C-alpha positions in Angstrom: 40.5 -83.3 7.0 38.2 -80.7 9.2 36.7 -80.5 12.2 34.3 -83.5 12.6 31.0 -83.9 14.7 28.4 -86.6 15.8 24.7 -85.4 15.4 21.8 -87.1 16.6 18.2 -86.2 16.3 15.2 -87.7 17.8 11.7 -87.2 16.3 8.5 -88.8 15.7 8.3 -91.1 12.5 5.6 -88.5 11.1 9.0 -86.1 12.0 11.2 -87.9 10.4 9.2 -88.6 7.0 8.5 -84.6 6.8 12.3 -84.0 6.9 12.6 -86.3 4.3 10.6 -85.2 1.9 11.8 -81.6 2.6 15.0 -82.5 2.0 14.0 -84.3 -0.9 12.6 -81.2 -2.4 15.8 -78.9 -1.3 18.0 -81.9 -3.4 16.2 -82.2 -6.2 17.7 -81.0 -9.4 21.4 -80.1 -7.6 24.6 -81.8 -7.6 24.7 -83.1 -3.9 24.5 -86.1 -1.9 21.9 -85.5 0.7 22.7 -87.0 4.1 18.8 -88.1 4.4 15.5 -88.7 2.0 13.4 -91.0 0.2 16.3 -92.4 -1.3 19.4 -92.4 1.9 19.2 -93.1 4.8 21.2 -91.7 7.5 24.2 -93.4 8.8 22.3 -94.0 12.4 18.9 -95.0 12.1 16.7 -96.5 15.5 13.0 -96.6 15.3 10.6 -97.5 18.3 6.8 -96.7 19.7 6.7 -94.0 16.7 9.7 -92.4 17.3 13.4 -92.3 15.5 16.6 -91.7 16.3 19.1 -90.8 13.3 22.4 -89.1 12.5 26.2 -89.7 11.8 28.9 -90.2 13.0 32.4 -88.4 12.3 30.5 -86.2 10.0 31.7 -82.3 9.0 28.6 -80.1 10.4 29.1 -77.2 8.7 26.0 -75.2 8.8 25.7 -72.6 6.2 28.4 -73.5 4.4 27.7 -77.6 3.2 24.1 -77.1 1.6 23.2 -81.1 2.8 23.7 -80.0 6.2 22.0 -76.7 5.8 18.9 -78.7 4.4 18.9 -81.2 7.5 18.9 -78.0 9.8 16.0 -76.2 7.5 13.9 -79.4 7.5 14.6 -79.0 11.8 12.7 -75.9 11.1 10.4 -77.1 9.2 9.2 -80.1 11.1 9.5 -77.3 14.3 6.8 -74.8 12.7 4.6 -77.9 12.0 4.3 -78.4 15.9 6.4 -81.6 16.0 9.1 -82.6 18.6 12.5 -82.9 18.2 15.7 -83.2 20.2 19.2 -82.2 18.2 22.4 -83.0 19.8 25.8 -82.5 18.3 29.2 -83.1 19.5 32.2 -82.1 18.3 36.3 -82.6 19.1 36.1 -79.9 22.0 35.7 -80.2 25.2 33.4 -77.7 25.2 31.8 -78.3 21.8 28.4 -79.4 22.8 25.3 -78.0 21.3 21.4 -79.4 22.2 18.3 -77.9 21.3 14.7 -79.4 21.9 11.5 -77.9 20.3 8.0 -78.7 21.4 6.8 -81.3 24.1 9.4 -83.3 23.5 8.1 -85.9 26.4 5.9 -87.2 23.4 9.7 -89.0 22.2 9.7 -92.3 23.5 13.4 -91.9 22.4 15.7 -89.2 23.5 19.3 -87.9 22.7 21.9 -86.6 25.5 24.8 -85.5 25.6 27.9 -88.3 26.7 31.4 -87.7 27.0 34.0 -90.6 27.0 37.8 -90.4 28.8 40.3 -93.3 27.5 43.5 -92.8 28.7 46.0 -94.9 26.1 
């Protein structure tokens, strides 16, 4: 079954488009199932005022082990090098497994991601 996470990324529309192009180039000719790209939208996608938030729920986010995950992480590095802002948030199954990264001047983003935890008593 494997460990699952919830992942959300916020960036500008330009940043998202560049990430899609980069993931397309990395996935071209390979037997992979890209998480995003020109022909594949993420599970979650919201756009407003020139910014987007996108991501995946209940995903095996094994950076370095799964090529499609590594391609998205590499695409984030690529837009960072181009000077485009982004926010990345991954919440795992454990209480203390929360990862958050922000790059550049994320004040430019009109949409943001932030960690949140809900407690359900059953």
